[in-house]
C-alpha positions in Angstrom: -27.6 64.6 -2.9 -27.0 63.8 -6.3 -23.3 64.8 -5.8 -23.7 62.8 -2.5 -24.4 59.5 -4.1 -21.6 60.2 -7.2 -18.9 60.5 -4.4 -20.5 57.0 -3.0 -20.4 55.3 -6.0 -17.2 57.4 -7.6 -15.5 55.9 -4.1 -16.7 52.2 -4.9 -15.5 52.5 -8.6 -12.1 53.3 -6.9 -12.4 50.1 -3.8 -13.5 47.8 -6.9 -10.1 48.4 -8.8 -8.0 48.3 -6.3 -9.7 45.0 -5.0 -9.7 43.6 -8.5 -5.9 45.0 -8.6 -3.9 43.7 -5.1 -3.3 39.9 -6.9 -0.6 38.2 -4.8 -2.0 36.4 -1.8 -6.1 37.0 -2.8 -5.2 35.6 -6.6 -4.5 36.8 -10.2 -6.4 37.4 -13.5 -5.0 36.9 -17.1 -6.7 37.9 -19.9 -6.1 34.7 -22.9 -7.0 34.3 -26.9 -10.5 34.7 -27.3 -12.8 31.6 -28.4 -13.3 31.7 -32.1 -17.2 31.4 -31.2 -19.4 33.6 -28.8 -21.4 30.9 -26.8 -23.6 30.1 -24.0 -24.4 27.5 -22.1 -22.2 25.0 -23.4 -19.5 22.1 -22.1 -15.9 21.8 -21.9 -13.8 19.1 -21.5 -9.6 18.6 -20.0 -8.2 15.8 -22.3 -4.4 16.2 -22.4 -3.9 19.2 -20.8 -6.0 20.8 -23.7 -9.4 22.5 -23.5 -12.6 21.4 -25.8 -15.2 23.2 -26.1 -18.7 21.9 -27.3 -22.4 22.8 -28.0 -24.0 25.7 -26.2 -25.9 28.1 -28.0 -25.8 31.5 -30.0 -27.6 34.1 -30.4 -29.7 34.5 -33.2 -33.4 34.0 -34.7 -34.1 30.4 -35.6 -31.9 27.4 -34.7 -29.4 28.3 -31.5 -28.0 25.1 -30.4 -25.3 24.7 -31.9 -22.7 21.8 -32.6 -19.5 23.2 -32.9 -16.4 21.6 -31.1 -13.0 24.0 -30.6 -10.1 22.5 -28.9 -7.6 24.9 -26.7 -4.3 25.0 -25.7 -3.2 26.8 -23.1 1.0 26.0 -23.5 0.3 28.1 -26.6 -2.4 29.7 -26.1 -4.2 28.9 -29.4 -7.2 27.7 -30.6 -7.9 24.8 -33.6 -11.3 23.5 -34.6 -12.1 19.8 -34.3 -14.9 17.9 -35.6 -18.2 19.0 -35.1 -20.4 16.7 -32.6 -23.0 14.7 -34.5 -26.0 16.7 -32.7 -26.2 20.7 -31.9 -27.2 20.8 -28.3 -27.7 23.7 -25.7 -26.8 23.4 -22.0 -25.3 20.2 -22.9 -22.9 18.4 -20.2 -20.0 16.3 -20.7 -17.6 13.5 -19.2 -14.1 12.5 -19.5 -13.1 8.6 -19.4 -10.5 6.8 -20.5 -9.2 10.2 -22.2 -13.1 10.3 -24.3 -15.5 12.5 -23.9 -19.1 11.9 -23.4 -21.4 14.6 -24.6 -24.8 13.8 -22.1 -28.4 15.6 -22.9 -29.1 19.0 -23.7 -31.6 20.4 -25.7 -32.3 22.1 -29.2 -33.5 25.7 -28.4 -35.4 27.8 -31.2 -35.5 31.7 -30.8 -39.3 33.1 -32.8 -39.9 36.3 -33.1 -43.0 37.7 -32.5 -43.6 41.3 -33.4 -41.3 43.7 -30.9 -40.8 40.5 -28.5 -39.3 37.3 -29.0 -40.3 33.2 -27.7 -38.1 30.3 -27.1 -38.9 26.6 -28.2 -36.9 24.1 -26.4 -36.5 20.4 -26.6 -34.8 18.3 -24.1 -32.8 15.7 -25.7 -31.6 12.1 -24.2 -28.8 11.5 -26.9 -25.2 10.6 -25.8 -21.9 10.6 -28.1 -18.4 9.8 -27.2 -15.8 12.0 -29.2 -12.4 10.3 -29.4 -9.8 13.6 -29.1 -6.9 10.9 -30.5 -9.1 10.2 -33.9 -10.9 13.3 -34.2 -14.3 11.6 -34.1 -17.6 10.6 -32.8 -19.6 7.4 -31.8 -23.6 7.7 -31.0 -24.2 5.6 -27.5 -27.1 3.8 -26.0 -29.2 7.0 -24.7 -29.6 8.8 -21.2 -33.2 7.3 -19.6 -34.8 11.1 -18.8 -34.2 13.2 -21.7 -33.2 16.6 -20.1 -30.5 19.3 -19.6 -28.5 17.4 -16.4 -24.7 18.2 -15.0 -22.1 15.2 -14.6 -19.6 14.1 -13.0 -17.1 10.5 -12.5 -16.8 8.8 -10.0 -15.4 5.7 -10.0 -15.1 5.1 -14.0 -19.0 5.9 -13.6 -20.5 8.9 -15.5 -23.7 9.8 -12.7 -26.2 12.3 -14.4 -27.5 14.7 -11.6 -30.7 16.6 -11.5 -31.5 19.0 -14.0 -34.6 20.3 -16.0 -36.9 18.6 -19.2 -39.0 21.4 -19.9 -40.8 19.0 -22.5 -42.9 17.9 -19.0 -44.8 21.1 -18.8 -47.1 19.5 -21.0 -47.9 17.2 -18.1 -50.0 19.5 -16.1 -48.3 20.4 -12.6 -45.8 17.9 -13.2 -42.5 19.0 -11.8 -39.8 19.8 -14.8 -36.8 20.4 -12.2 -35.9 16.6 -11.3 -34.1 15.2 -8.4 -33.4 12.2 -10.6 -30.2 10.7 -10.8 -28.9 8.3 -13.4 -25.3 6.6 -13.6 -24.0 5.6 -17.3 -21.2 2.7 -17.3 -18.8 2.9 -20.2 -17.2 0.0 -20.5 -21.4 -1.9 -21.2 -22.3 1.3 -22.3 -25.3 1.0 -19.9 -27.8 2.9 -17.6 -29.3 2.3 -14.5 -30.6 4.6 -12.0 -28.8 5.8 -8.7 -30.5 7.7 -5.2 -32.6 10.4 -6.4 -30.9 13.9 -5.0 -32.9 15.5 -1.7 -33.9 18.5 -3.7 -34.9 19.1 -6.9 -32.3 21.6 -8.8 -31.8 22.7 -12.1 -29.1 25.4 -13.3 -26.7 23.6 -10.0 -23.4 22.4 -10.7 -21.0 19.3 -9.6 -17.9 18.4 -8.9 -16.2 15.1 -6.8 -13.4 15.9 -3.9 -12.0 12.9 -1.9 -14.6 10.1 -3.6 -17.4 11.7 -3.0 -20.1 14.0 -5.2 -21.4 17.6 -4.7 -24.3 19.4 -6.0 -24.6 22.7 -5.2 -27.0 25.3 -6.2 -29.4 25.8 -8.7 -33.1 26.7 -9.2 -35.6 24.6 -7.4 -39.2 23.2 -6.9 -42.2 24.8 -6.5 -41.8 26.8 -9.5 -43.0 30.3 -8.7 -45.4 31.6 -11.3 -43.9 34.2 -13.5 -40.5 33.9 -11.3 -37.3 31.7 -12.9 -36.6 31.2 -9.0 -36.7 29.7 -6.2 -32.8 29.9 -6.4 -30.8 27.8 -4.0 -28.0 28.0 -1.9 -28.1 24.4 -0.7 -25.8 21.7 -1.1 -25.6 18.3 -1.3 -23.4 15.2 -0.6 -23.3 11.7 -2.5 -21.4 9.1 -0.6 -21.3 5.7 -2.5 -20.4 4.0 0.4 -24.1 4.3 1.7 -25.4 5.5 -1.6 -27.2 7.9 0.0 -26.7 12.1 -0.6 -27.3 14.5 2.4 -26.6 18.3 3.1 -23.3 19.8 4.3 -23.3 24.0 5.1 -24.6 26.0 2.5 -23.6 28.8 0.2 -23.4 32.2 1.4 -25.9 33.3 -1.4 -28.3 31.2 -3.8 -27.3 31.0 -7.0 -27.8 29.2 -10.7 -25.2 28.9 -13.6 -22.7 29.1 -11.7 -19.3 26.9 -11.8 -17.2 24.4 -9.7 -14.1 23.7 -10.0 -12.3 21.4 -7.4 -8.7 22.2 -6.9 -6.3 21.0 -3.8 -9.5 19.7 -2.2 -11.1 22.7 -2.2 -14.3 23.3 -4.4 -14.4 26.7 -6.3 -17.9 28.7 -7.0 -17.9 31.4 -9.3 -20.3 33.0 -11.0 -23.4 32.2 -11.2 -26.7 34.4 -11.3 -29.9 35.4 -9.2 -32.9 37.2 -9.1 -35.3 37.8 -6.5 -38.3 40.5 -6.7 -35.6 42.9 -8.9 -33.6 42.4 -12.5 -31.4 39.3 -12.9 -27.6 40.1 -11.4 -24.9 38.5 -12.8 -23.2 37.3 -10.1 -18.9 37.7 -9.9 -18.4 36.3 -6.1 -16.2 33.6 -5.9 -16.5 31.5 -2.9 -14.9 28.3 -1.6 -15.5 25.2 0.6 -13.8 23.0 2.1 -15.3 20.0 3.0 -12.6 18.7 5.7 -13.9 21.8 7.7 -17.5 21.9 6.0 -17.1 26.0 6.0 -17.1 28.3 3.1 -14.8 31.3 2.7 -14.8 34.5 0.4 -12.1 35.8 -1.5 -12.3 38.8 -4.4 -14.5 38.7 -7.1 -13.7 38.1 -10.7 -13.3 41.2 -12.9 -16.8 40.9 -14.4 -19.9 39.4 -13.4 -21.2 35.8 -15.6 -23.9 33.4 -16.0 -23.8 29.9 -17.8 -19.8 30.1 -18.4 -17.7 27.2 -18.2 -14.9 26.4 -16.2 -11.6 23.8 -16.1 -8.9 23.3 -14.2 -4.8 23.0 -15.6 -2.1 23.2 -14.0 -3.6 24.9 -10.7 -5.1 27.7 -12.7 -9.0 28.0 -13.6 -10.2 28.8 -17.1 -12.9 30.7 -17.6 -14.8 30.7 -21.0 -17.8 32.1 -22.2 -20.9 32.8 -20.8 -23.4 36.2 -20.4 -22.9 39.4 -18.8 -24.9 42.5 -17.8 -24.6 45.3 -20.9 -23.2 42.6 -23.4 -25.7 41.5 -26.2 -24.9 37.7 -26.5 -22.5 35.5 -25.7 -19.3 36.2 -24.9 -16.1 35.0 -26.2 -13.5 36.0 -23.5 -11.0 33.9 -21.9 -9.7 34.8 -18.5 -7.5 32.7 -16.3 -7.8 32.6 -12.6 -4.6 31.4 -10.2 -6.0 31.4 -6.6 -3.9 32.8 -3.7 -4.5 32.1 -0.1 -8.3 32.0 1.5 -8.7 35.0 3.2 -12.0 35.3 5.3 -14.6 33.1 6.8 -18.4 33.8 5.6 -21.2 32.0 6.6 -25.2 31.9 4.3 -26.8 34.4 6.5 -26.4 38.3 5.9 -23.9 38.5 3.6 -22.8 42.3 2.6 -20.5 43.8 -0.3 -17.6 44.9 2.0 -16.6 47.4 -0.6 -20.5 49.1 0.3 -19.5 48.8 3.5 -16.3 50.6 3.4 -18.3 53.3 1.7 -20.8 53.7 4.2 -17.6 54.4 7.1 -16.0 56.8 4.5 -19.1 59.3 5.8 -20.0 60.9 2.4 -20.8 64.5 3.3 -23.9 65.8 2.7 -24.0 68.3 -0.3 
């Protein structure tokens, strides 16, 4: 029996290697220069074709939140430090308007050692700070009305802060701390207003804009499951500014949180993330593509390593995947990988999704030995 399982996993490994190395129509992966600072749960922004990596967390006892800003130039494959933001933050979000980077919300995170174990203290923030890449300077802006770790996107020059979490609300008994809240910031007037709430509370979601509509994708919802981080969501909502309403669209093939969404050529690429059922936490390597025109999902070969809490940016038809966490690796990653998509391969639906490689192993009829 042990030999049978060994052969099975050997075949699985070979198939996965072949799957990754095919390239061509299925997409290519390239390794780039590592980030100077290993970090996760940070945010990125692109200005003038360069990627700015902002905030996040490092793995250490004490204050885990960092204020470091580093800029990557894809043309030279080099990094350089920039002015730190005034407020160190983890799980922060960014948005670009008129070549300025707005850094919104997030949290202070403190790691405390208790014997052989650890605990964490989290304080959600409403802080908004604007970075000018030309002058390498920061400016304080009006606070977000609801202190939280949220996700943002830009529509018609306004910044939408969508959903997220406010752990501080836990001090109120039975108060939901995963939020439906949507608030809109106008950089021209430095003011906030409330907008139509999400249909479902969600934290760890990702957001993007296609054809003038906002998509809020996945995450973890409410109510909280006791002693469990779930429920994990596969649901997707779309906001139409003409009707000022959120509505459901086709679900992702699998529920997840901590993934990224990259809009390119009218499609949305969902990369990585995490999921936990009754077993250990799973770091996902899947790449799933949503076409808003057809309201359908397709699947392409996985990225080389499953990741959670990473960041992704699109430059010149390529998706840059930065940092994050992965199974078997202590602390955040330094890695930068570039994904160049090929043609979309096959349609998938949200139910009964299985690993193609495992299906091939079963068909291989590994003998009983």
